[in-house]
C-alpha positions as CSV (number, residue, x, y, z in Angstrom):
1,M,21.4,-9.6,65.7
2,V,22.5,-7.9,68.9
3,A,20.8,-4.7,69.9
4,V,23.1,-1.9,71.0
5,T,21.7,1.0,73.0
6,A,24.5,2.6,74.9
7,Q,28.2,3.1,74.9
8,Y,31.4,3.6,76.8
9,P,35.0,4.4,75.9
10,F,37.6,1.6,75.8
11,G,40.8,0.7,74.1
12,V,41.2,-1.5,71.0
13,C,43.8,-2.1,68.4
14,P,43.3,-3.8,65.0
15,H,45.4,-6.9,64.2
16,F,45.1,-8.6,60.9
17,H,44.8,-12.3,60.4
18,G,44.0,-13.2,56.9
19,N,40.9,-11.3,55.9
20,A,39.6,-10.9,59.4
21,R,40.2,-7.8,61.5
22,V,40.7,-8.7,65.1
23,L,40.4,-6.2,67.9
24,S,42.8,-6.4,70.8
25,P,42.4,-4.5,74.1
26,E,46.0,-3.3,74.2
27,T,45.8,0.1,72.6
28,E,44.0,3.2,73.8
29,F,41.6,4.8,71.3
30,C,40.0,8.2,71.9
31,A,36.9,8.1,74.0
32,V,33.7,8.5,72.1
33,N,29.9,8.8,72.7
34,F,27.7,7.0,70.4
35,P,24.2,6.3,71.8
36,S,22.3,4.5,69.1
37,R,20.4,1.4,68.2
38,I,22.7,-0.6,65.8
39,G,22.4,-4.2,64.7
40,Y,25.6,-6.3,64.4
41,S,26.0,-9.7,62.9
42,R,28.5,-12.2,64.2
43,L,30.0,-10.2,67.0
44,N,32.0,-12.9,68.9
45,L,33.5,-12.1,72.2
46,H,36.5,-14.0,73.6
47,S,37.8,-14.0,77.2
48,K,41.5,-14.3,76.3
49,G,43.7,-12.6,73.7
50,H,41.0,-10.7,71.8
51,V,38.0,-8.6,72.6
52,A,36.0,-9.3,69.5
53,E,36.2,-10.4,65.9
54,V,33.8,-8.5,63.6
55,H,32.7,-9.9,60.3
56,S,30.3,-7.2,59.2
57,L,29.3,-3.6,59.8
58,P,25.8,-2.3,59.9
59,H,24.5,-0.3,57.0
60,A,22.4,2.8,57.5
61,D,19.3,0.9,56.3
62,D,19.7,-1.5,59.3
63,F,18.5,1.3,61.7
64,T,15.0,0.8,63.0
65,G,12.7,2.6,65.3
66,E,12.4,6.3,65.9
67,N,14.4,8.8,67.7
68,E,13.2,10.2,71.1
69,P,10.5,12.9,71.0
70,T,12.0,16.4,70.7
71,P,9.2,19.0,71.4
72,I,11.5,22.0,72.2
73,L,13.9,21.3,69.3
74,D,10.9,20.9,67.0
75,A,10.0,24.5,67.8
76,I,13.5,25.9,67.0
77,E,13.6,27.3,63.5
78,S,16.4,29.8,64.2
79,P,18.5,30.9,67.2
80,I,16.0,33.7,68.1
81,N,13.7,30.9,69.3
82,L,16.2,30.2,72.2
83,K,16.1,33.7,73.6
84,N,13.0,33.3,75.9
85,L,13.7,29.7,77.0
86,S,14.3,29.2,80.8
87,I,17.3,27.4,82.1
88,K,15.2,24.3,82.6
89,E,14.0,24.4,79.0
90,L,17.6,25.0,77.8
91,R,18.7,21.8,79.6
92,Q,15.8,19.9,78.0
93,L,16.8,21.3,74.6
94,A,20.4,20.2,75.1
95,N,19.2,16.7,75.8
96,E,17.0,16.7,72.7
97,V,19.9,17.9,70.5
98,R,22.2,15.2,71.9
99,S,19.6,12.6,71.2
100,E,19.0,13.8,67.7
101,L,22.8,14.1,67.0
102,S,23.4,10.6,68.3
103,F,20.8,9.2,66.0
104,I,22.1,11.1,62.9
105,M,25.8,10.3,63.6
106,A,25.0,6.6,64.2
107,K,23.1,6.4,60.9
108,A,25.9,8.2,59.0
109,Q,28.5,6.0,60.7
110,K,30.5,9.0,61.8
111,P,32.3,9.6,65.1
112,S,30.1,11.8,67.4
113,R,32.6,12.6,70.2
114,S,33.6,16.1,69.1
115,S,30.0,17.1,68.4
116,L,28.4,15.8,71.6
117,T,30.9,17.5,73.9
118,V,29.7,20.9,72.8
119,V,26.0,20.4,72.8
120,E,25.4,22.5,76.0
121,L,27.9,25.0,74.9
122,S,26.2,25.5,71.5
123,V,22.9,25.9,73.2
124,A,24.3,28.5,75.6
125,I,26.1,30.4,72.9
126,H,22.9,30.8,70.8
127,H,20.9,31.7,73.9
128,V,23.3,34.5,74.8
129,F,24.6,35.9,71.5
130,H,22.6,37.1,68.5
131,A,23.7,35.3,65.4
132,P,24.0,36.1,62.5
133,V,24.6,39.7,63.7
134,D,27.1,38.4,66.2
135,K,29.8,36.3,64.4
136,I,30.2,32.7,65.7
137,L,33.2,30.8,64.3
138,W,34.1,27.2,64.9
139,D,37.6,25.7,64.6
140,V,36.7,22.2,63.3
141,A,33.7,21.0,61.3
142,E,33.0,18.1,63.7
143,Q,32.1,20.6,66.5
144,T,29.4,22.4,64.4
145,Y,26.7,19.8,64.2
146,A,24.7,21.1,67.2
147,H,25.2,24.6,65.8
148,K,23.7,23.5,62.5
149,L,20.7,21.9,64.2
150,L,20.0,25.2,66.0
151,T,20.4,27.4,63.0
152,G,17.7,26.0,60.6
153,R,19.6,23.1,59.0
154,R,17.9,20.3,60.9
155,Q,16.2,18.9,57.7
156,I,19.5,18.7,55.9
157,M,21.5,17.0,58.7
158,P,20.1,13.5,58.2
159,T,21.7,13.4,54.7
160,L,25.1,13.6,56.4
161,G,27.2,10.6,55.1
162,E,24.8,9.7,52.4
163,P,26.2,9.3,48.8
164,N,24.3,12.4,47.6
165,G,24.1,14.1,50.9
166,R,25.9,17.1,52.4
167,T,29.2,17.6,54.0
168,V,29.1,19.7,57.1
169,V,31.1,22.5,55.6
170,A,30.3,22.2,51.9
171,P,29.6,25.7,50.4
172,D,25.9,24.8,49.8
173,F,25.6,23.8,53.4
174,E,26.8,27.2,54.7
175,S,24.3,29.9,55.7
176,E,24.2,33.4,57.1
177,F,25.0,31.7,60.5
178,D,28.4,30.5,59.2
179,P,30.5,33.6,58.7
180,F,33.6,31.5,57.9
181,G,34.2,27.9,56.8
182,A,35.5,25.3,59.3
183,G,37.7,22.7,57.8
184,H,41.1,21.5,59.1
185,G,41.0,23.5,62.3
186,C,43.0,26.3,64.0
187,N,41.6,29.1,61.7
188,S,38.8,30.5,63.8
189,I,40.8,32.9,66.0
190,S,42.7,34.3,63.0
191,A,39.5,34.8,61.0
192,G,37.6,36.1,64.0
193,L,40.3,38.7,64.8
194,G,40.2,39.9,61.2
195,M,36.4,40.3,61.5
196,A,36.8,42.1,64.9
197,V,39.3,44.6,63.4
198,A,37.1,45.1,60.3
199,R,34.1,45.7,62.7
200,D,36.1,48.4,64.6
201,F,37.1,50.1,61.3
202,K,33.4,50.1,60.2
203,G,32.2,51.4,63.6
204,R,29.9,48.4,64.3
205,R,29.2,46.9,67.7
206,D,28.6,43.2,66.8
207,R,30.5,40.6,68.8
208,V,32.9,38.0,67.5
209,V,33.0,34.5,69.2
210,A,35.7,31.9,68.2
211,V,35.3,28.4,69.5
212,I,38.5,26.2,69.6
213,N,39.2,22.8,71.2
214,N,42.2,21.3,72.9
215,E,43.1,19.3,69.8
216,T,43.5,22.4,67.6
217,T,45.6,24.1,70.3
218,M,48.4,21.8,69.1
219,A,48.6,23.9,65.9
220,G,50.9,26.9,65.9
221,Q,48.5,29.2,64.1
222,V,46.3,29.3,67.2
223,Y,49.1,30.9,69.3
224,E,50.1,33.2,66.5
225,A,46.5,34.4,66.4
226,M,46.2,34.7,70.2
227,S,49.4,36.7,70.4
228,N,48.2,39.1,67.6
229,A,44.8,39.4,69.3
230,G,46.5,40.4,72.6
231,Y,48.6,43.0,70.7
232,L,45.7,44.5,68.8
233,D,43.5,44.4,71.9
234,S,40.3,44.2,69.8
235,N,37.2,43.0,71.6
236,M,36.5,39.3,70.8
237,I,35.6,36.2,72.8
238,L,37.6,33.0,72.5
239,I,36.0,29.8,74.0
240,L,38.4,26.9,74.6
241,N,36.4,23.7,74.6
242,D,38.8,21.5,76.8
243,S,37.8,17.9,76.7
244,Q,40.9,17.1,78.7
245,H,42.1,14.7,76.1
246,S,45.7,14.5,75.1
247,L,47.9,12.5,72.7
248,H,50.4,12.0,75.4
249,P,49.8,9.3,78.0
250,K,51.7,11.1,80.7
251,L,49.5,14.1,80.4
252,E,46.4,11.9,80.3
253,E,47.5,10.4,83.6
254,A,48.1,13.8,85.2
255,S,45.5,15.4,87.4
256,K,42.6,17.0,85.6
257,T,41.4,20.6,86.0
258,P,38.8,20.4,88.8
259,I,35.3,21.6,88.3
260,N,33.5,22.3,91.5
261,T,31.5,24.9,93.4
262,L,34.7,26.9,94.1
263,S,35.8,27.0,90.5
264,S,32.3,27.9,89.4
265,T,32.2,30.8,91.8
266,L,35.6,32.1,90.9
267,S,34.7,31.9,87.2
268,K,31.6,33.9,87.7
269,L,33.6,36.4,89.8
270,Q,36.2,36.8,87.1
271,S,33.6,37.5,84.5
272,S,31.5,39.9,86.6
273,K,31.3,43.6,85.8
274,L,32.2,44.6,89.4
275,F,35.4,42.6,89.4
276,R,36.4,43.8,85.9
277,R,35.8,47.5,86.9
278,F,37.8,47.1,90.1
279,R,40.7,45.5,88.2
280,E,40.6,48.3,85.6
281,L,40.5,51.0,88.3
282,A,43.5,49.4,90.0
283,K,45.4,49.5,86.8
284,V,44.7,53.2,86.3
285,L,45.7,54.0,89.9
286,T,49.0,52.1,89.9
287,K,49.9,53.7,86.6
288,K,49.5,57.2,88.1
289,I,51.6,56.2,91.1
290,G,54.4,55.1,88.9
291,K,55.7,52.5,86.5
292,G,57.4,50.5,89.3
293,M,54.1,50.2,91.2
294,Y,52.2,49.3,88.1
295,E,54.6,46.5,87.2
296,W,54.5,45.2,90.8
297,A,50.7,45.2,90.9
298,A,50.6,43.4,87.5
299,K,52.9,40.7,88.9
300,V,50.7,40.3,92.0
301,D,47.6,40.1,89.8
302,E,49.2,37.5,87.6
303,Y,50.4,35.4,90.6
304,A,47.0,35.6,92.2
305,R,45.1,34.5,89.1
306,G,47.7,31.8,88.5
307,M,47.0,30.5,92.0
308,I,43.2,30.2,91.5
309,G,43.3,29.2,87.9
310,P,44.3,25.8,86.5
311,P,47.8,24.9,85.3
312,G,48.7,26.8,82.1
313,S,46.1,29.5,82.5
314,T,48.8,32.2,82.9
315,L,50.0,31.4,79.3
316,F,46.8,33.0,77.9
317,E,47.4,36.0,80.2
318,E,50.9,36.4,78.9
319,L,49.5,36.3,75.3
320,G,47.3,39.3,76.3
321,L,44.0,37.5,76.8
322,Y,41.8,38.0,79.8
323,Y,41.4,34.4,81.2
324,I,38.1,33.2,82.7
325,G,37.6,29.7,83.9
326,P,37.4,26.9,84.2
327,V,33.7,26.6,83.5
328,D,31.7,23.4,83.5
329,G,30.8,22.9,79.8
330,H,27.8,20.7,80.7
331,N,26.2,23.1,83.2
332,I,23.8,25.3,81.2
333,E,23.3,27.7,84.1
334,D,27.0,28.4,84.6
335,L,27.6,28.8,80.9
336,V,24.8,31.2,80.4
337,C,25.8,33.2,83.4
338,V,29.5,33.6,82.4
339,L,28.7,34.2,78.7
340,N,26.1,36.8,79.6
341,E,28.7,38.7,81.6
342,V,31.3,38.3,78.8
343,A,28.9,39.5,76.2
344,S,28.4,42.7,78.1
345,L,32.1,43.7,77.8
346,D,32.5,47.0,76.1
347,S,36.3,47.7,76.0
348,M,37.9,44.7,77.6
349,G,39.9,43.4,74.6
350,P,40.2,39.7,73.9
351,V,38.8,37.3,76.5
352,L,39.3,33.6,76.7
353,V,36.6,31.4,78.4
354,H,38.0,28.0,79.4
355,V,35.2,25.4,79.2
356,I,35.7,21.9,80.5
357,T,33.7,19.2,78.8
358,K,33.7,15.4,79.0
359,E,34.2,13.1,76.0
360,E,32.3,10.3,77.7
361,L,28.8,10.2,79.2
362,E,27.6,8.0,82.1
363,V,26.1,4.9,80.6
364,G,25.6,1.3,81.5
365,D,28.7,-1.0,81.8
366,N,27.5,-3.4,79.0
367,Q,30.8,-4.6,77.5
368,M,29.0,-5.4,74.2
369,N,28.0,-1.7,73.9
370,A,31.6,-0.7,74.4
371,V,32.8,-3.0,71.6
372,A,30.1,-1.9,69.2
373,N,30.7,1.7,69.9
374,K,34.4,1.5,69.3
375,I,33.9,-0.4,66.1
376,M,31.6,2.4,64.9
377,E,34.4,4.9,65.7
378,G,36.8,3.1,63.6
379,A,34.4,2.6,60.8
380,S,34.9,4.7,57.7
381,S,32.0,6.9,56.6
382,D,32.3,5.2,53.3
383,R,31.5,1.9,55.0
384,I,34.6,-0.2,54.1
385,P,33.8,-3.7,55.3
386,C,35.7,-4.5,58.4
387,G,37.6,-7.5,57.0
388,T,38.7,-5.6,53.9
389,R,42.4,-4.9,53.6
390,T,43.4,-1.3,52.9
391,Y,46.5,0.4,51.6
392,G,47.0,1.6,55.2
393,D,47.1,-2.0,56.5
394,C,49.6,-3.0,53.8
395,F,51.8,0.0,54.5
396,V,51.9,-0.7,58.2
397,E,52.8,-4.4,57.6
398,A,55.5,-3.4,55.2
399,L,57.0,-0.8,57.5
400,I,57.1,-3.2,60.4
401,S,58.8,-5.7,58.3
402,E,61.3,-3.1,57.0
403,A,62.0,-2.0,60.6
404,E,63.4,-5.5,61.3
405,R,66.1,-4.8,58.8
406,H,66.7,-1.2,59.7
407,K,66.7,-0.6,63.4
408,D,67.0,3.2,62.8
409,I,63.5,3.5,61.3
410,V,61.1,5.7,63.3
411,A,57.6,7.0,62.5
412,V,56.3,10.6,62.9
413,R,52.5,11.0,62.4
414,A,50.5,14.3,62.1
415,G,46.9,15.2,61.3
416,M,43.4,14.9,62.7
417,G,42.3,11.5,63.8
418,M,44.2,8.3,63.0
419,E,43.4,5.5,60.7
420,P,43.0,2.2,62.6
421,S,46.0,0.5,61.0
422,L,48.3,3.2,62.5
423,H,47.3,2.2,66.0
424,L,49.0,-1.2,65.3
425,L,52.1,0.6,64.2
426,K,52.0,2.8,67.3
427,N,51.8,-0.4,69.4
428,V,54.6,-2.2,67.7
429,F,57.0,0.8,67.4
430,A,56.3,1.9,71.0
431,G,58.9,4.6,71.7
432,K,59.8,5.0,68.0
433,F,56.3,6.3,67.0
434,F,55.7,10.0,67.5
435,D,52.1,11.3,67.2
436,V,52.1,15.1,67.1
437,G,48.5,15.6,66.3
438,M,47.5,18.8,64.3
439,A,51.1,20.1,64.2
440,E,52.1,19.2,60.7
441,Q,54.7,22.0,60.4
442,H,56.4,20.7,63.6
443,A,56.1,17.1,62.3
444,V,58.1,17.9,59.1
445,T,60.9,19.8,60.8
446,F,60.9,17.3,63.7
447,A,61.4,14.5,61.2
448,A,64.1,16.5,59.5
449,G,65.9,16.7,62.9
450,L,65.6,13.0,63.4
451,A,67.1,12.4,60.0
452,C,70.0,14.8,60.8
453,G,70.5,12.8,64.0
454,G,71.1,9.6,62.0
455,L,67.6,8.0,62.1
456,K,65.4,7.0,59.2
457,P,62.1,8.9,59.8
458,F,58.9,8.0,57.9
459,C,56.7,11.1,58.2
460,I,53.1,10.0,57.8
461,I,50.7,12.9,57.0
462,P,47.4,12.9,55.0
463,S,47.7,14.7,51.7
464,A,45.2,17.5,52.7
465,F,47.2,18.2,55.9
466,L,50.6,18.1,54.4
467,Q,49.6,21.3,52.6
468,R,49.8,23.1,55.9
469,A,53.5,22.2,56.2
470,Y,54.6,23.1,52.7
471,D,57.0,25.8,53.8
472,Q,58.8,23.3,56.1
473,V,58.9,20.7,53.3
474,I,60.7,23.2,51.1
475,H,63.2,24.9,53.4
476,D,63.7,22.4,56.2
477,V,63.8,19.3,54.0
478,D,64.1,19.6,50.3
479,R,66.5,22.6,50.1
480,Q,68.9,20.9,52.5
481,K,68.4,17.4,50.9
482,V,67.4,15.9,54.3
483,P,66.3,12.3,53.8
484,V,62.8,12.4,55.2
485,R,60.5,9.8,53.8
486,F,57.0,11.3,53.4
487,I,54.1,8.9,53.4
488,I,51.2,10.7,52.0
489,T,47.9,9.1,53.0
490,S,44.3,9.8,51.9
491,A,45.6,10.7,48.5
492,G,43.1,11.6,45.8
493,L,39.3,11.4,46.3
494,V,38.1,10.6,49.8
495,G,34.4,9.9,49.4
496,S,32.1,11.4,52.1
497,D,34.7,13.8,53.4
498,G,34.4,15.7,50.1
499,P,36.9,18.4,49.3
500,I,37.8,19.0,52.9
501,H,40.1,16.0,53.1
502,C,40.6,15.4,49.4
503,G,44.3,14.9,48.5
504,A,44.2,16.4,45.1
505,F,47.4,18.5,45.1
506,D,50.3,16.6,46.6
507,I,51.6,15.3,43.2
508,A,51.8,18.8,41.9
509,F,53.3,20.5,45.0
510,M,55.8,17.7,45.8
511,S,57.0,17.0,42.3
512,C,58.0,20.6,41.6
513,L,60.7,20.5,44.3
514,P,64.2,20.1,42.9
515,N,65.5,17.3,45.2
516,M,62.3,15.3,45.9
517,I,61.8,11.8,44.7
518,V,58.1,11.4,44.0
519,M,56.5,7.9,43.5
520,A,53.2,6.1,43.9
521,P,52.4,2.4,44.2
522,S,49.8,0.8,41.9
523,D,49.0,-2.1,44.3
524,E,50.0,-3.5,47.7
525,V,53.0,-5.4,46.3
526,E,54.4,-2.2,44.8
527,L,53.6,-0.4,48.1
528,S,55.9,-2.8,50.0
529,H,58.6,-2.3,47.4
530,M,58.4,1.5,47.8
531,V,58.7,1.2,51.6
532,A,61.9,-0.8,51.1
533,T,63.1,1.7,48.4
534,A,62.5,4.7,50.7
535,A,64.3,3.1,53.6
536,L,67.5,2.9,51.5
537,I,67.5,6.5,50.2
538,D,69.8,8.5,52.5
539,D,70.9,11.4,50.3
540,R,67.6,13.2,49.6
541,P,63.9,13.3,50.5
542,V,61.4,10.9,49.0
543,C,57.6,10.7,49.1
544,F,55.0,8.3,48.0
545,R,51.2,8.4,48.2
546,Y,48.4,5.9,48.6
547,P,44.6,6.4,48.6
548,R,42.1,5.9,51.4
549,G,40.0,2.8,51.2
550,A,40.2,-0.8,50.1
551,L,42.8,-2.4,47.8
552,S,41.9,-3.0,44.2
553,V,44.0,-6.1,44.1
554,M,43.7,-8.6,46.9
555,E,46.9,-10.5,46.4
556,H,48.5,-10.5,49.8
557,S,52.2,-10.2,49.6
558,S,53.8,-12.4,52.2
559,G,57.4,-11.5,51.4
560,R,59.3,-8.3,52.3
561,G,59.5,-5.5,49.9
562,I,62.3,-5.4,47.3
563,P,63.9,-2.1,46.5
564,I,63.2,-0.9,43.0
565,E,65.4,1.3,40.8
566,V,64.7,5.0,41.3
567,G,63.0,6.4,38.2
568,K,62.2,3.0,36.7
569,G,58.6,2.2,35.5
570,R,57.3,-1.0,34.1
571,I,55.0,-2.4,31.3
572,L,52.1,-4.6,32.5
573,T,50.5,-5.5,29.1
574,E,51.6,-4.8,25.6
575,G,49.5,-3.9,22.5
576,K,50.1,-1.9,19.3
577,D,47.1,0.4,19.1
578,I,47.3,2.8,22.1
579,A,49.3,3.2,25.3
580,L,47.9,3.9,28.7
581,L,50.4,5.2,31.2
582,G,48.9,5.2,34.8
583,Y,50.3,6.7,37.9
584,G,49.6,5.2,41.3
585,S,46.2,3.6,42.0
586,M,44.9,4.7,38.6
587,V,47.0,1.9,37.0
588,Q,44.2,-0.4,38.1
589,N,41.6,1.6,36.2
590,C,43.9,1.6,33.2
591,L,43.8,-2.2,33.4
592,R,40.0,-2.1,33.6
593,A,40.0,0.1,30.5
594,Q,42.3,-2.4,28.7
595,S,39.9,-5.2,29.5
596,L,37.0,-3.2,28.0
597,L,39.0,-2.2,24.9
598,S,40.2,-5.7,24.3
599,K,36.6,-6.8,23.8
600,L,36.3,-4.1,21.1
601,G,39.4,-5.4,19.3
602,V,41.7,-2.7,20.5
603,E,45.2,-3.8,21.6
604,V,46.4,-1.7,24.5
605,T,49.7,-1.3,26.3
606,V,49.3,-0.5,30.0
607,A,52.3,0.9,31.8
608,D,52.9,1.7,35.4
609,A,54.9,4.9,35.7
610,R,55.8,4.3,39.4
611,F,57.7,7.6,39.5
612,C,56.5,11.1,38.7
613,K,60.0,12.4,39.5
614,P,62.4,11.3,38.1
615,L,60.4,10.2,35.1
616,D,61.3,7.0,33.3
617,I,62.5,8.7,30.1
618,K,63.3,5.4,28.4
619,L,59.8,4.1,29.1
620,L,58.2,7.2,27.7
621,R,60.4,7.1,24.5
622,R,59.5,3.4,24.1
623,L,55.8,4.1,24.4
624,C,56.0,7.0,21.9
625,K,58.1,5.0,19.5
626,N,55.7,2.0,19.4
627,H,52.4,3.8,19.6
628,S,50.7,6.7,17.8
629,F,48.5,7.5,20.9
630,L,49.4,8.0,24.5
631,V,47.0,8.6,27.5
632,T,48.3,9.5,31.0
633,V,46.0,8.9,34.0
634,E,46.4,10.2,37.5
635,E,44.2,10.9,40.5
636,G,45.6,14.3,41.0
637,S,45.2,18.0,40.0
638,I,46.3,19.7,36.9
639,G,50.0,20.4,37.2
640,G,51.0,17.0,38.5
641,F,52.2,13.8,36.7
642,A,50.8,14.8,33.3
643,S,52.6,18.2,33.5
644,H,56.0,16.4,33.9
645,V,55.1,14.1,31.0
646,A,54.1,17.1,28.8
647,Q,57.4,18.9,29.7
648,F,59.4,15.9,28.6
649,L,57.4,15.2,25.4
650,S,57.7,18.8,24.2
651,L,61.4,19.2,25.0
652,D,62.3,15.8,23.6
653,G,60.5,16.6,20.3
654,Q,58.0,13.7,20.7
655,L,55.0,16.0,20.1
656,D,56.7,17.2,16.9
657,A,57.3,13.6,15.9
658,G,53.5,13.0,15.8
659,I,52.6,11.3,19.1
660,K,49.0,12.2,20.0
661,W,48.8,12.6,23.8
662,R,45.9,13.1,26.1
663,P,46.1,13.7,29.9
664,I,43.3,12.5,32.3
665,T,43.5,14.3,35.7
666,L,41.1,15.4,38.3
667,P,39.0,18.3,37.0
668,D,39.8,21.9,37.8
669,N,37.2,22.2,40.5
670,Y,36.4,20.7,44.0
671,I,34.4,17.5,43.9
672,E,31.8,17.3,46.6
673,Q,30.8,14.5,48.8
674,A,29.7,11.2,47.2
675,S,30.6,7.6,47.3
676,P,34.2,6.9,46.0
677,K,32.7,5.2,42.9
678,N,30.5,8.2,42.1
679,Q,33.3,10.6,42.7
680,L,35.6,8.8,40.3
681,A,32.7,8.9,37.7
682,V,32.3,12.7,38.3
683,A,36.1,13.1,37.9
684,G,36.1,11.0,34.7
685,L,38.6,8.6,36.1
686,T,36.8,5.3,35.8
687,G,37.8,2.4,33.5
688,N,34.9,3.3,31.2
689,H,36.1,7.0,31.0
690,I,39.6,6.0,30.2
691,A,38.4,3.5,27.6
692,A,36.2,6.1,26.0
693,T,39.1,8.6,25.8
694,A,41.1,6.0,24.0
695,L,38.3,5.3,21.6
696,S,37.9,9.0,20.8
697,L,41.6,9.2,20.1
698,L,41.3,6.3,17.7
699,G,38.4,8.1,15.9
700,R,35.7,5.7,17.2
701,T,33.5,8.4,18.7
702,R,30.3,6.5,18.5
703,E,31.6,3.5,20.4
704,A,33.1,5.9,23.0
705,L,29.7,7.5,23.6
706,L,28.0,4.0,23.8
707,L,30.6,3.0,26.4
708,M,29.6,6.0,28.6
709,C,25.9,5.2,28.4
């Protein structure tokens, strides 16, 4: 075993050779901080070609030893305990919080970058403001961990990532210190502005603080909210946590916003009462002199502030926000000074404080630590073994193969983070891969523009994030029959990410669109076939979904995908007693149910629907004709595949003819964090549940109950 005690950002990219995942130093990953003590087995370093080949990941039980002593953090039961701490003690508290978070994140096998960048900022916010009276809102869940530690949730935090633990924004994890849920990002300013306006109506004097980061500033809602905040001129404080990280290499290479003594002094001057009063007085005087003088003075003010501020700072001024910054996000003294001044504002309108933070901390240059840390960043919180093939791996391989046939294929990707397999696609596609980050609406319409320009865009968006772009899917794609190929990742249940990233609704909201072809592969071979099918469809949009995690069937397809007939399902096994019609990955659970039922003497037909829209009508009629009982199974919400089957069965008279049909879908509620296996059990989608449903239909209730024991 190799002991890992520190970390440093570096670039890797997964390549697949058989069942081994090999890391190559060619692709940049996001920088991350992961101080921890983690054991790794068989971590082989090579001098040429590859950085490392990893054969196993550590389990949470591998962690040994204790975290560093945290005497000040131990005394923090609520934010009120921070009020009387000195600057020195606040610095020490920040160090203790960082140490605690590093240990928790490492044990939970979750990326810690976003959380560690805002440790000092979280401490300063709770030292200056008075939560829960003052409303503090966060834009993304990953930034809230330090906030949770400081607001009485320390005992719950270690359960993060455990099968029966908590998600950071699950309803039972919220408290009076969380006035609004953080999920996919970009909502804090909108919600905060609503709270500020409601406060003004009610005549209260509490303060509203909304924290955003530079990743969520890629979403349009942020600027819509800023513009409206500037127009309404309600008092609220926006804090931009700028880690100076960008998706675009050219921007990464550009000069960074400097943080030095001069910038610190100017930020304090901008936030001071004296400066603000002088500025307001100048506005009043120039207005009295005349409109021309006022406009001239406003231009001089904007030019002067643009000269001393960083590039882009005048954008916020144009939106109607009073810009302050940049401020060193790791300097407790500067943060407290500026926030104290900002907190004293009485009638200043919306203020934006630009805070610069670093994603990487100074650590030793041990290359082993770098490799281990980056592996941890790529590890799923559900602990998928590193050598395991996933649906994402197979999709990337299939698309790369298909791109050799169709030179016009391009990829557009949107959403938070990026699964490791897509980094390989980004490398191979080079200039034909467009990562737009948290700008799903733009991604959809951008892909539509690419299609109208004669290219074949594959628009890759996680199911939960595609919801944000539904208007664009309808009007910019489906209504115009633009051939965009939607690849819906993380479909269905997603384990430890709970309902936040759960892809429960895409079958329903995509299949109700008149021109959309909706399909789902049951295994990796079918996935490659559907990539090939989508590449050939040029007269309408098409989508297919695949789940997060490992493949159920490990038959590696070496050949290229073969296009399949649109709307054509298939029968996998035939029996006379009951028919199971699966959609997508649930076909595998139907096969498990068939195996269980065959041992009980029940002959089962298992069919793979392949398509939700258009349905294979011939297949459905055949199943109804040859069986008295039909069960449909999908890992999606009510209103999805089963709804289309019910519509056909009723209109075609099959229900009148006597077919007994039962749908199995996700339940009509949000399923909280658990292991993928446990989530499927809660949802009633395991092979045992499907088999029990079949037995109940056959009147063998006792056997069905025994099967569930």
